[in-house]
C-alpha atoms as a printed R data frame, in Angstrom:
   type eleno elety resid chain resno      x        y       z
1  ATOM     1    CA   UNK     A     1 98.109  -80.381 100.512
2  ATOM     2    CA   UNK     A     2 95.734  -81.347 103.294
3  ATOM     3    CA   UNK     A     3 96.539  -80.545 106.914
4  ATOM     4    CA   UNK     A     4 94.748  -83.705 107.954
5  ATOM     5    CA   UNK     A     5 96.970  -86.780 107.885
6  ATOM     6    CA   UNK     A     6 94.209  -89.342 108.370
7  ATOM     7    CA   UNK     A     7 90.680  -89.552 107.064
8  ATOM     8    CA   UNK     A     8 87.791  -90.323 109.394
9  ATOM     9    CA   UNK     A     9 87.899  -93.863 108.001
10 ATOM    10    CA   UNK     A    10 91.286  -94.284 109.709
11 ATOM    11    CA   UNK     A    11 89.981  -93.353 113.147
12 ATOM    12    CA   UNK     A    12 89.425  -96.209 115.598
13 ATOM    13    CA   UNK     A    13 85.860  -97.342 116.173
14 ATOM    14    CA   UNK     A    14 84.292  -96.604 119.553
15 ATOM    15    CA   UNK     A    15 82.773  -99.407 121.608
16 ATOM    16    CA   UNK     A    16 79.279  -98.317 120.532
17 ATOM    17    CA   UNK     A    17 80.335  -98.614 116.893
18 ATOM    18    CA   UNK     A    18 81.742 -102.080 117.495
19 ATOM    19    CA   UNK     A    19 78.517 -103.097 119.261
20 ATOM    20    CA   UNK     A    20 76.530 -102.235 116.131
21 ATOM    21    CA   UNK     A    21 78.944 -104.181 113.938
22 ATOM    22    CA   UNK     A    22 78.892 -107.157 116.324
23 ATOM    23    CA   UNK     A    23 75.086 -107.305 116.391
24 ATOM    24    CA   UNK     A    24 74.922 -107.205 112.597
25 ATOM    25    CA   UNK     A    25 77.637 -109.855 112.307
26 ATOM    26    CA   UNK     A    26 75.899 -112.178 114.765
27 ATOM    27    CA   UNK     A    27 72.536 -111.727 113.041
28 ATOM    28    CA   UNK     A    28 73.981 -112.407 109.594
29 ATOM    29    CA   UNK     A    29 76.014 -115.414 110.699
30 ATOM    30    CA   UNK     A    30 72.928 -116.874 112.348
31 ATOM    31    CA   UNK     A    31 70.607 -116.055 109.445
32 ATOM    32    CA   UNK     A    32 73.011 -117.323 106.794
33 ATOM    33    CA   UNK     A    33 74.142 -120.302 108.894
34 ATOM    34    CA   UNK     A    34 77.784 -119.210 108.810
35 ATOM    35    CA   UNK     A    35 80.192 -120.697 111.358
36 ATOM    36    CA   UNK     A    36 81.332 -117.641 113.346
37 ATOM    37    CA   UNK     A    37 84.813 -119.115 113.779
38 ATOM    38    CA   UNK     A    38 85.410 -119.650 110.049
39 ATOM    39    CA   UNK     A    39 87.003 -117.628 107.276
40 ATOM    40    CA   UNK     A    40 83.649 -116.719 105.745
41 ATOM    41    CA   UNK     A    41 82.648 -115.101 109.051
42 ATOM    42    CA   UNK     A    42 85.966 -113.230 109.114
43 ATOM    43    CA   UNK     A    43 85.349 -111.864 105.620
44 ATOM    44    CA   UNK     A    44 81.805 -110.901 106.568
45 ATOM    45    CA   UNK     A    45 83.073 -109.069 109.651
46 ATOM    46    CA   UNK     A    46 85.624 -107.155 107.596
47 ATOM    47    CA   UNK     A    47 82.918 -106.177 105.112
48 ATOM    48    CA   UNK     A    48 80.601 -104.977 107.883
49 ATOM    49    CA   UNK     A    49 83.348 -102.843 109.420
50 ATOM    50    CA   UNK     A    50 84.298 -101.397 106.030
51 ATOM    51    CA   UNK     A    51 80.679 -100.494 105.289
52 ATOM    52    CA   UNK     A    52 80.377  -98.922 108.738
53 ATOM    53    CA   UNK     A    53 83.537  -96.873 108.181
54 ATOM    54    CA   UNK     A    54 82.089  -95.693 104.857
55 ATOM    55    CA   UNK     A    55 79.116  -94.259 106.710
56 ATOM    56    CA   UNK     A    56 76.514  -97.036 106.799
57 ATOM    57    CA   UNK     A    57 75.529  -96.909 110.481
58 ATOM    58    CA   UNK     A    58 71.966  -98.223 110.312
59 ATOM    59    CA   UNK     A    59 71.849 -101.877 111.408
60 ATOM    60    CA   UNK     A    60 69.171 -102.827 108.880
61 ATOM    61    CA   UNK     A    61 71.130 -101.222 106.039
62 ATOM    62    CA   UNK     A    62 74.306 -102.979 107.166
63 ATOM    63    CA   UNK     A    63 72.487 -106.336 107.227
64 ATOM    64    CA   UNK     A    64 71.078 -105.769 103.755
65 ATOM    65    CA   UNK     A    65 74.342 -104.614 102.207
66 ATOM    66    CA   UNK     A    66 76.660 -107.097 103.910
67 ATOM    67    CA   UNK     A    67 74.254 -110.013 103.554
68 ATOM    68    CA   UNK     A    68 73.393 -109.274  99.969
69 ATOM    69    CA   UNK     A    69 69.727 -109.315 100.930
70 ATOM    70    CA   UNK     A    70 69.984 -113.052 101.732
71 ATOM    71    CA   UNK     A    71 69.544 -112.876 105.507
72 ATOM    72    CA   UNK     A    72 66.203 -112.466 107.192
73 ATOM    73    CA   UNK     A    73 65.664 -109.787 109.789
């Protein structure tokens, strides 16, 4: 049995991490013309954070993966 109760995915994100996720979210919402106050934007934000927690920390990679390649840089 593991001595560690939580995985690194359970650790809270630092403000720098959230800044990366916010920039990607804003860029994708703008590029895909998604209303940032809607449910689609909420789902996109959750996806970005999940990808980040899985180890995708590069903003361009996050934009490509979360946007499905649909958003321009």
